C-alpha positions as a printed NumPy array, in Angstrom:
array([[ 22.932,  54.047,  13.543],
       [ 20.563,  56.383,  11.452],
       [ 19.523,  53.631,   8.721],
       [ 16.043,  51.931,   8.97 ],
       [ 15.853,  48.637,  10.452],
       [ 15.826,  45.37 ,   7.989],
       [ 12.916,  43.53 ,   7.914],
       [  9.899,  42.788,   5.464],
       [  6.663,  41.275,   5.74 ],
       [  4.507,  38.897,   3.122],
       [  1.341,  37.342,   3.273],
       [  0.605,  34.239,   1.449],
       [ -1.476,  31.017,   1.483],
       [ -0.481,  27.424,   2.047],
       [ -2.508,  24.468,   0.69 ],
       [ -2.215,  21.2  ,   1.695],
       [ -3.884,  18.31 ,  -0.112],
       [ -3.912,  15.116,   1.949],
       [ -3.841,  11.954,  -0.516],
       [ -6.709,   9.517,   0.166],
       [ -6.742,   6.827,   2.514],
       [ -5.485,   3.548,   1.19 ],
       [ -8.516,   1.335,   0.885],
       [ -8.397,  -2.602,  -0.244],
       [-10.977,  -4.746,  -1.174],
       [-11.082,  -8.405,  -2.493],
       [-13.385, -10.8  ,  -4.388],
       [-13.256, -14.525,  -5.367],
       [-12.847, -14.896,  -9.05 ],
       [-15.006, -18.128, -10.584],
       [-12.055, -19.705, -10.893],
       [-11.265, -19.943,  -7.334],
       [ -8.692, -17.099,  -7.085],
       [ -8.396, -14.016,  -5.102],
       [ -8.741, -10.708,  -6.267],
       [ -7.399,  -7.816,  -4.336],
       [ -8.151,  -4.012,  -5.501],
       [ -5.939,  -1.516,  -4.14 ],
       [ -6.621,   2.227,  -3.987],
       [ -3.452,   4.154,  -3.281],
       [ -1.563,   6.566,  -4.203],
       [  0.076,   6.85 ,  -7.794],
       [  3.976,   6.09 ,  -8.104],
       [  4.075,   4.981,  -4.677],
       [  5.81 ,   1.834,  -3.219],
       [  3.094,  -0.609,  -1.665],
       [  4.227,  -4.179,   0.124],
       [  1.095,  -6.667,   0.129],
       [  1.372,  -8.819,   2.83 ],
       [ -0.929, -11.921,   3.803],
       [ -1.361, -14.399,   6.267],
       [ -3.862, -16.818,   7.459],
       [ -3.65 , -15.513,  10.609],
       [ -4.913, -11.92 ,  11.79 ],
       [ -2.9  , -11.922,  14.969],
       [  0.24 , -13.323,  13.614],
       [  3.38 , -11.297,  14.068],
       [  4.751, -13.083,  10.898],
       [  3.078, -11.747,   7.38 ],
       [  4.026, -13.455,   4.627],
       [  5.492, -10.728,   1.981],
       [  3.206, -11.864,  -0.743],
       [  4.507,  -9.029,  -3.483],
       [  5.487,  -5.412,  -3.721],
       [  3.955,  -3.038,  -6.559],
       [  4.5  ,   0.666,  -7.767],
       [  1.106,   2.047,  -8.039],
       [  0.724,   3.459, -11.807],
       [ -2.668,   4.367, -11.119],
       [ -4.831,   5.204,  -8.406],
       [ -6.562,   2.007,  -8.561],
       [ -4.842,  -1.206,  -9.162],
       [ -5.367,  -4.98 ,  -8.743],
       [ -3.91 ,  -7.764,  -8.229],
       [ -4.208, -11.58 ,  -8.689],
       [ -3.621, -14.462,  -5.951],
       [ -3.486, -17.567,  -8.077],
       [ -2.439, -19.347,  -5.154],
       [ -5.124, -21.658,  -3.216],
       [ -4.995, -21.179,   0.731],
       [ -5.019, -24.573,   2.759],
       [ -7.112, -22.595,   5.175],
       [-10.822, -21.279,   5.325],
       [ -9.329, -17.748,   5.33 ],
       [ -6.565, -15.477,   4.322],
       [ -5.704, -11.978,   5.364],
       [ -4.303,  -9.54 ,   3.246],
       [ -2.83 ,  -5.734,   3.813],
       [ -0.513,  -3.085,   2.32 ],
       [  2.232,  -0.95 ,   3.597],
       [  4.092,   1.565,   2.203],
       [  7.647,   2.739,   3.164]])
């Protein structure tokens, strides 16, 4: 076969930008309510879970939210009967 071999090569660069890590912070408001601030990724759905026992396998699904900004806040108006309450956010 006298035809040249079929081949080609191209060089290109791929840039991968990793999202900021998910961060939670909280504060107690003057009226006793708890404010949870979440730094996440716009458009991502987050499930916010809470528990009075950090080691419990059974966390309560408190709410879910689609982030419309990189930082959003949620108010927990429900007082806890416990001295402490833990929160975590997960995304599918």
